[in-house]
LOVOLO-259801 format. One record per residue (C-alpha): residue number from 1; residue in one letter; x, y, z. Coordinates in Angstrom, 2 decimals. Example, Ala and Ser with C-alpha at 12.3 -4.5 7.8 and 13.67 -1.06 7.14 Angstrom:
<nodes>
+-----+------+---------+---------+---------+
: seq : type :      c1 :      c2 :      c3 :
+-----+------+---------+---------+---------+
:   1 :    A :   12.30 :   -4.50 :    7.80 :
:   2 :    S :   13.67 :   -1.06 :    7.14 :
+-----+------+---------+---------+---------+
</nodes>
This chain:
<nodes>
+-----+------+---------+---------+---------+
: seq : type :      c1 :      c2 :      c3 :
+-----+------+---------+---------+---------+
:   1 :    M :   -6.90 :   -5.40 :  -22.73 :
:   2 :    R :   -3.13 :   -5.00 :  -20.87 :
:   3 :    A :   -1.78 :   -6.92 :  -17.79 :
:   4 :    A :    1.76 :   -6.65 :  -15.86 :
:   5 :    L :    2.82 :   -9.69 :  -13.93 :
:   6 :    L :    4.07 :   -8.14 :  -10.31 :
:   7 :    P :    7.95 :  -10.23 :   -9.80 :
:   8 :    E :    8.26 :   -7.80 :   -6.88 :
:   9 :    R :    4.89 :   -9.24 :   -5.01 :
:  10 :    A :    4.59 :  -12.80 :   -3.60 :
:  11 :    V :    1.76 :  -15.31 :   -1.95 :
:  12 :    L :    0.69 :  -16.65 :    1.05 :
:  13 :    R :   -2.12 :  -18.21 :    1.97 :
:  14 :    I :   -4.03 :  -18.77 :    5.55 :
:  15 :    T :   -6.31 :  -21.89 :    6.12 :
:  16 :    G :   -7.53 :  -23.25 :    9.03 :
:  17 :    E :  -10.41 :  -22.93 :   11.37 :
:  18 :    D :   -9.48 :  -20.18 :   13.14 :
:  19 :    A :   -7.73 :  -18.23 :   10.09 :
:  20 :    T :  -10.32 :  -15.51 :   10.77 :
:  21 :    H :   -9.98 :  -15.28 :   14.35 :
:  22 :    F :   -6.30 :  -15.15 :   14.19 :
:  23 :    L :   -5.55 :  -12.14 :   11.33 :
:  24 :    Q :   -8.34 :  -10.05 :   13.16 :
:  25 :    G :   -6.62 :  -10.25 :   16.21 :
:  26 :    L :   -3.45 :   -9.44 :   14.49 :
:  27 :    V :   -4.26 :   -6.86 :   11.47 :
:  28 :    T :   -5.30 :   -3.40 :   11.03 :
:  29 :    S :   -8.24 :   -4.08 :    8.99 :
:  30 :    D :  -11.55 :   -5.65 :    9.66 :
:  31 :    V :  -11.27 :   -8.99 :    8.13 :
:  32 :    E :  -14.35 :  -10.70 :    9.83 :
:  33 :    T :  -16.99 :   -9.00 :    7.35 :
:  34 :    L :  -15.03 :   -9.73 :    4.40 :
:  35 :    K :  -16.74 :  -12.20 :    1.66 :
:  36 :    A :  -15.41 :  -14.57 :   -0.67 :
:  37 :    G :  -13.50 :  -12.51 :   -3.39 :
:  38 :    D :  -13.34 :   -9.47 :   -1.23 :
:  39 :    A :   -9.88 :   -7.76 :   -0.40 :
:  40 :    R :   -8.67 :   -5.22 :    2.25 :
:  41 :    F :   -5.59 :   -3.37 :    2.50 :
:  42 :    A :   -4.02 :   -4.17 :    5.84 :
:  43 :    A :   -0.54 :   -4.03 :    7.98 :
:  44 :    L :    0.88 :   -5.95 :   10.68 :
:  45 :    L :    2.65 :   -3.51 :   13.22 :
:  46 :    T :    4.88 :   -3.36 :   15.71 :
:  47 :    P :    3.40 :   -3.05 :   19.54 :
:  48 :    Q :    4.58 :    0.80 :   18.90 :
:  49 :    G :    1.92 :    1.55 :   16.42 :
:  50 :    K :    4.74 :    0.95 :   13.23 :
:  51 :    I :    4.33 :   -0.91 :   10.04 :
:  52 :    L :    6.63 :   -4.06 :    9.77 :
:  53 :    F :    4.69 :   -5.34 :    6.86 :
:  54 :    D :    1.48 :   -4.07 :    4.34 :
:  55 :    F :   -0.40 :   -6.49 :    2.43 :
:  56 :    F :   -4.02 :   -7.36 :    0.85 :
:  57 :    V :   -6.20 :  -10.05 :    2.65 :
:  58 :    I :   -8.20 :  -11.65 :    0.14 :
:  59 :    T :  -10.98 :  -13.94 :    1.40 :
:  60 :    V :  -11.61 :  -17.70 :   -0.64 :
:  61 :    A :  -14.18 :  -19.40 :   -1.09 :
:  62 :    E :  -15.31 :  -22.38 :    1.27 :
:  63 :    D :  -15.21 :  -24.30 :   -2.01 :
:  64 :    E :  -11.69 :  -23.10 :   -3.22 :
:  65 :    G :  -10.29 :  -24.13 :    0.46 :
:  66 :    G :  -11.69 :  -21.06 :    2.57 :
:  67 :    G :   -9.21 :  -18.75 :    4.33 :
:  68 :    F :   -7.49 :  -15.97 :    2.57 :
:  69 :    V :   -4.65 :  -15.55 :    0.40 :
:  70 :    L :   -2.16 :  -12.24 :    1.35 :
:  71 :    D :   -0.28 :  -10.12 :   -1.99 :
:  72 :    A :    2.66 :   -9.06 :    0.20 :
:  73 :    P :    5.97 :   -7.73 :   -1.07 :
:  74 :    R :    8.52 :   -9.99 :   -1.96 :
:  75 :    A :   11.34 :   -8.52 :   -0.19 :
:  76 :    L :    8.76 :   -9.61 :    2.98 :
:  77 :    E :    7.84 :  -12.41 :    2.49 :
:  78 :    G :   10.09 :  -14.61 :    4.75 :
:  79 :    D :    9.57 :  -12.48 :    7.55 :
:  80 :    L :    6.14 :  -12.24 :    7.13 :
:  81 :    A :    5.70 :  -15.84 :    6.99 :
:  82 :    Q :    7.79 :  -16.01 :   10.04 :
:  83 :    R :    6.12 :  -13.44 :   12.16 :
:  84 :    L :    2.89 :  -14.90 :   11.30 :
:  85 :    G :    4.04 :  -17.60 :   12.78 :
:  86 :    F :    5.02 :  -16.40 :   16.04 :
:  87 :    Y :    1.82 :  -15.37 :   16.64 :
:  88 :    K :    0.03 :  -18.76 :   15.69 :
:  89 :    L :    0.55 :  -20.14 :   19.55 :
:  90 :    R :   -1.98 :  -22.76 :   19.53 :
:  91 :    A :   -4.44 :  -21.24 :   16.93 :
:  92 :    K :   -5.65 :  -24.00 :   14.59 :
:  93 :    V :   -4.15 :  -22.37 :   11.44 :
:  94 :    E :   -1.79 :  -22.85 :    8.56 :
:  95 :    I :    0.80 :  -20.10 :    6.72 :
:  96 :    A :    2.03 :  -21.42 :    4.07 :
:  97 :    R :    4.26 :  -19.19 :    1.44 :
:  98 :    R :    3.30 :  -19.97 :   -2.39 :
:  99 :    P :    6.10 :  -19.53 :   -4.65 :
: 100 :    D :    3.70 :  -21.74 :   -7.52 :
: 101 :    L :    1.50 :  -18.32 :   -7.43 :
: 102 :    A :    1.87 :  -15.14 :   -9.35 :
: 103 :    V :    0.35 :  -11.64 :   -8.91 :
: 104 :    V :   -0.87 :   -9.82 :  -11.70 :
: 105 :    A :   -2.19 :   -6.10 :  -12.11 :
: 106 :    I :   -4.92 :   -5.59 :  -14.60 :
: 107 :    L :   -3.68 :   -2.23 :  -16.34 :
: 108 :    E :   -6.52 :   -2.18 :  -19.06 :
: 109 :    G :   -9.68 :   -4.62 :  -19.24 :
: 110 :    T :  -11.13 :   -7.18 :  -17.38 :
: 111 :    P :  -10.06 :  -10.70 :  -16.47 :
: 112 :    P :  -12.42 :  -13.81 :  -17.17 :
: 113 :    T :  -13.83 :  -15.30 :  -13.74 :
: 114 :    D :  -12.11 :  -18.37 :  -14.46 :
: 115 :    L :   -8.91 :  -17.16 :  -14.70 :
: 116 :    G :   -7.63 :  -16.68 :  -11.34 :
: 117 :    L :   -8.74 :  -15.14 :   -7.67 :
: 118 :    A :   -9.60 :  -11.48 :   -9.27 :
: 119 :    Y :  -10.13 :   -8.57 :   -6.73 :
: 120 :    P :  -10.02 :   -4.84 :   -7.21 :
: 121 :    D :   -7.33 :   -3.55 :   -5.55 :
: 122 :    P :   -8.59 :   -1.75 :   -2.37 :
: 123 :    R :   -7.00 :    1.34 :   -2.06 :
: 124 :    H :   -8.34 :    3.37 :   -4.73 :
: 125 :    A :  -10.66 :    2.80 :   -7.59 :
: 126 :    G :   -8.22 :    3.79 :  -10.35 :
: 127 :    L :   -6.03 :    1.38 :   -9.56 :
: 128 :    G :   -8.24 :   -1.35 :  -10.90 :
: 129 :    T :   -8.20 :   -5.40 :  -10.63 :
: 130 :    R :   -5.33 :   -7.46 :   -9.30 :
: 131 :    L :   -5.32 :  -11.24 :  -10.00 :
: 132 :    V :   -3.78 :  -14.18 :   -8.48 :
: 133 :    F :   -2.99 :  -17.31 :  -10.33 :
: 134 :    P :   -0.66 :  -19.94 :  -11.49 :
: 135 :    A :    2.89 :  -18.60 :  -11.84 :
: 136 :    E :    3.87 :  -21.57 :  -14.59 :
: 137 :    G :    2.71 :  -20.07 :  -17.68 :
: 138 :    A :    1.33 :  -17.41 :  -16.19 :
: 139 :    A :    2.61 :  -15.05 :  -19.44 :
: 140 :    A :    0.88 :  -17.36 :  -21.78 :
: 141 :    A :   -2.32 :  -17.98 :  -19.94 :
: 142 :    L :   -2.58 :  -14.11 :  -20.24 :
: 143 :    R :   -2.10 :  -13.73 :  -23.64 :
: 144 :    D :   -4.52 :  -16.61 :  -24.04 :
: 145 :    A :   -6.86 :  -14.79 :  -22.44 :
: 146 :    G :   -7.01 :  -11.71 :  -24.55 :
: 147 :    F :   -4.25 :   -9.78 :  -22.62 :
: 148 :    A :   -1.20 :   -7.95 :  -23.74 :
: 149 :    L :    1.97 :   -8.08 :  -21.71 :
: 150 :    G :    2.78 :   -5.00 :  -20.22 :
: 151 :    E :    5.77 :   -3.95 :  -18.01 :
: 152 :    P :    5.68 :   -3.48 :  -13.90 :
: 153 :    E :    6.73 :    0.04 :  -14.55 :
: 154 :    E :    3.64 :    0.75 :  -16.39 :
: 155 :    W :    1.55 :   -0.19 :  -13.08 :
: 156 :    Q :    4.74 :    1.79 :  -11.21 :
: 157 :    K :    3.56 :    5.24 :  -13.15 :
: 158 :    K :   -0.28 :    4.67 :  -12.08 :
: 159 :    R :    0.18 :    4.12 :   -9.06 :
: 160 :    I :    2.62 :    6.79 :   -8.44 :
: 161 :    G :    0.13 :    9.40 :  -10.52 :
: 162 :    L :   -2.57 :    8.43 :   -8.39 :
: 163 :    G :   -0.35 :    9.43 :   -5.11 :
: 164 :    V :   -0.45 :    5.66 :   -3.66 :
: 165 :    P :    2.57 :    5.14 :   -1.45 :
: 166 :    E :    4.22 :    1.72 :   -1.95 :
: 167 :    G :    6.40 :    0.80 :    1.23 :
: 168 :    G :   10.00 :    0.63 :    0.51 :
: 169 :    Q :   10.16 :    3.48 :   -2.22 :
: 170 :    D :    8.18 :    6.12 :   -0.57 :
: 171 :    F :    8.16 :    5.09 :    3.39 :
: 172 :    T :   10.04 :    3.25 :    5.48 :
: 173 :    Y :    9.11 :   -0.47 :    6.86 :
: 174 :    G :    9.48 :   -0.73 :   10.85 :
: 175 :    D :    9.71 :    3.31 :   10.87 :
: 176 :    T :    6.53 :    4.56 :    9.80 :
: 177 :    F :    2.94 :    5.08 :   11.39 :
: 178 :    P :   -0.08 :    3.64 :    9.13 :
: 179 :    H :   -1.11 :    7.64 :    9.35 :
: 180 :    E :    2.18 :    8.87 :    7.61 :
: 181 :    A :    1.95 :    6.23 :    4.90 :
: 182 :    D :   -1.60 :    7.41 :    4.23 :
: 183 :    M :   -3.22 :    4.08 :    5.36 :
: 184 :    D :   -5.86 :    5.85 :    7.09 :
: 185 :    Q :   -6.94 :    7.68 :    4.07 :
: 186 :    L :   -6.72 :    4.35 :    1.78 :
: 187 :    G :   -8.83 :    1.94 :    3.85 :
: 188 :    G :   -5.99 :    0.33 :    5.07 :
: 189 :    V :   -6.96 :    0.76 :    8.69 :
: 190 :    D :  -10.30 :    0.24 :   10.48 :
: 191 :    F :  -10.83 :    2.23 :   13.51 :
: 192 :    H :  -14.00 :    0.61 :   15.20 :
: 193 :    K :  -13.33 :   -3.46 :   14.99 :
: 194 :    G :  -11.69 :   -3.60 :   18.12 :
: 195 :    C :   -7.81 :   -4.95 :   18.92 :
: 196 :    F :   -5.11 :   -5.34 :   16.80 :
: 197 :    I :   -1.13 :   -5.19 :   17.60 :
: 198 :    G :   -0.65 :   -1.62 :   18.16 :
: 199 :    Q :   -3.87 :   -0.57 :   17.88 :
: 200 :    E :   -3.47 :    2.03 :   20.98 :
: 201 :    V :   -1.12 :    4.25 :   19.34 :
: 202 :    V :   -2.58 :    4.30 :   15.97 :
: 203 :    S :   -5.85 :    5.15 :   17.74 :
: 204 :    R :   -4.31 :    7.63 :   19.46 :
: 205 :    M :   -3.01 :    9.64 :   16.15 :
: 206 :    E :   -6.79 :    9.63 :   14.90 :
: 207 :    H :   -8.37 :   11.13 :   17.87 :
: 208 :    R :   -5.56 :   13.74 :   18.15 :
: 209 :    G :   -4.89 :   14.39 :   14.62 :
: 210 :    S :   -1.64 :   14.11 :   15.62 :
: 211 :    A :   -0.01 :   13.16 :   12.35 :
: 212 :    R :    2.74 :   15.26 :   11.40 :
: 213 :    T :    4.12 :   13.40 :    8.75 :
: 214 :    R :    2.95 :   11.85 :    5.62 :
: 215 :    V :    3.54 :   10.86 :    2.24 :
: 216 :    V :    2.07 :   13.38 :   -0.10 :
: 217 :    P :    2.09 :   13.86 :   -3.89 :
: 218 :    I :    4.87 :   15.77 :   -5.54 :
: 219 :    A :    4.76 :   17.34 :   -9.28 :
: 220 :    Y :    8.06 :   18.50 :  -11.11 :
: 221 :    E :    9.54 :   19.64 :  -14.19 :
: 222 :    H :   11.82 :   18.16 :  -16.82 :
: 223 :    A :   14.35 :   15.82 :  -15.23 :
: 224 :    A :   13.06 :   13.44 :  -11.99 :
: 225 :    P :   14.92 :   14.37 :   -9.18 :
: 226 :    L :   16.82 :   11.22 :   -7.51 :
: 227 :    G :   14.82 :    9.05 :   -5.18 :
: 228 :    G :   15.76 :    9.21 :   -1.42 :
: 229 :    V :   17.41 :   12.73 :   -1.84 :
: 230 :    E :   16.10 :   15.24 :    1.10 :
: 231 :    V :   12.83 :   17.78 :    0.19 :
: 232 :    K :   13.48 :   20.96 :    1.51 :
: 233 :    I :   11.27 :   23.98 :    2.01 :
: 234 :    G :   13.60 :   27.10 :    1.64 :
: 235 :    E :   16.75 :   25.96 :    3.37 :
: 236 :    R :   15.10 :   23.96 :    5.69 :
: 237 :    A :   14.69 :   19.99 :    5.89 :
: 238 :    A :   11.33 :   18.85 :    5.03 :
: 239 :    G :   11.57 :   15.19 :    4.62 :
: 240 :    F :   12.74 :   12.95 :    1.39 :
: 241 :    L :   11.68 :   12.13 :   -2.07 :
: 242 :    G :   10.45 :    8.61 :   -2.88 :
: 243 :    S :    9.31 :    6.98 :   -6.34 :
: 244 :    T :    9.07 :    9.07 :   -9.28 :
: 245 :    A :    7.66 :    8.88 :  -13.33 :
: 246 :    N :    6.21 :   10.97 :  -15.89 :
: 247 :    G :    6.73 :   14.26 :  -13.71 :
: 248 :    R :    4.81 :   13.28 :  -10.60 :
: 249 :    G :    6.33 :   11.53 :   -7.53 :
: 250 :    L :    5.75 :   11.24 :   -3.79 :
: 251 :    A :    7.60 :   12.26 :   -1.24 :
: 252 :    K :    7.33 :   11.92 :    3.21 :
: 253 :    I :    7.20 :   15.58 :    4.48 :
: 254 :    R :    6.76 :   17.63 :    7.56 :
: 255 :    L :    3.04 :   18.92 :    6.84 :
: 256 :    D :    3.62 :   21.64 :    9.53 :
: 257 :    R :    7.09 :   22.83 :    8.53 :
: 258 :    V :    6.08 :   22.81 :    4.90 :
: 259 :    E :    2.89 :   24.68 :    5.85 :
: 260 :    E :    4.57 :   27.20 :    7.66 :
: 261 :    G :    7.38 :   27.72 :    4.97 :
: 262 :    L :    4.72 :   28.12 :    1.75 :
: 263 :    A :    2.70 :   31.03 :    4.39 :
: 264 :    L :    6.34 :   32.89 :    3.43 :
: 265 :    N :    6.37 :   32.12 :    0.19 :
: 266 :    E :    9.25 :   29.57 :    0.45 :
: 267 :    K :    9.54 :   27.17 :   -2.52 :
: 268 :    L :    9.55 :   23.49 :   -1.86 :
: 269 :    S :   12.94 :   21.20 :   -3.68 :
: 270 :    A :   14.20 :   18.13 :   -3.91 :
: 271 :    G :   17.90 :   17.94 :   -4.73 :
: 272 :    N :   17.63 :   21.64 :   -6.10 :
: 273 :    V :   14.97 :   20.39 :   -8.20 :
: 274 :    P :   11.63 :   22.35 :   -7.94 :
: 275 :    I :    8.92 :   20.45 :   -6.93 :
: 276 :    T :    5.02 :   21.50 :   -6.04 :
: 277 :    L :    2.77 :   19.57 :   -4.03 :
: 278 :    V :   -0.13 :   17.73 :   -5.68 :
: 279 :    K :   -3.20 :   16.97 :   -3.63 :
: 280 :    P :   -4.56 :   13.76 :   -4.52 :
: 281 :    D :   -8.54 :   12.97 :   -5.00 :
: 282 :    W :   -8.37 :   10.86 :   -1.54 :
: 283 :    A :   -6.64 :   12.98 :    0.89 :
: 284 :    K :   -9.56 :   14.08 :    3.58 :
: 285 :    F :   -6.60 :   15.74 :    6.11 :
: 286 :    P :   -5.74 :   19.26 :    6.00 :
: 287 :    F :   -3.56 :   19.95 :    2.94 :
: 288 :    P :   -0.01 :   22.30 :    3.22 :
: 289 :    G :   -0.94 :   25.47 :    1.39 :
: 290 :    E :   -5.02 :   25.20 :    1.48 :
: 291 :    R :   -4.68 :   28.06 :    4.07 :
: 292 :    A :   -2.41 :   30.21 :    2.06 :
: 293 :    K :   -4.68 :   29.78 :   -1.31 :
: 294 :    S :   -8.11 :   30.56 :    0.53 :
+-----+------+---------+---------+---------+
</nodes>
């Protein structure tokens, strides 16, 4: 069994009798239907429908304090807590940052039920299980439970190999719609739950099928192109490259522009390195090049 501590993740705790109603009206996923120990992928958007924060929402059993745990990017932890506090108003809700808790990715194996709050990554079954438990002595506790410690890079390689985007690497917070970050494909948006911040814009994109830009997996040979370099189709700009590992990567591209270029037999490149698109198993949108192949 193998596990990796994820120092880039932080934990927030949401408690109080209004916690469910509070989150339900803010985030993109349905938290009212979650059962204890269940997790949902969700985001808090701007009123214009762009992603400010993305995170996992995990329900805590009543006999363990109730409410929710948020597994969120550490770099955004303070801003997220502040923004949630801004929306609190008179709601009976407590929002607490929890530096005493750590997030772990289980790379291989199954954690014991008493080790901490375990939950399957809700984006893709291949991403396995995550765990929240005390940060103090975390490495020793994992070893005592029979886990060999891996590196966070191992987790990133798994994520990249499955084509799952990550904010800050593959898309920019504050400037990306959920569809562009594939949240609609990865269980991060519930289109039937009712209102949430930015819901009108996101619903309009869904019904019109108007997401011209998306983060998609790519493949390359030999040396990896640098993250952040421009992606081109022929000589035209088509997007930018995000994270890479082991011959695979993620690029945020204009789907229509790449589709046109591929139909003309133009080649994709990232910083002059040839790349090809790889359709992931979760993608249900028209993928560039499919029409040319058919």
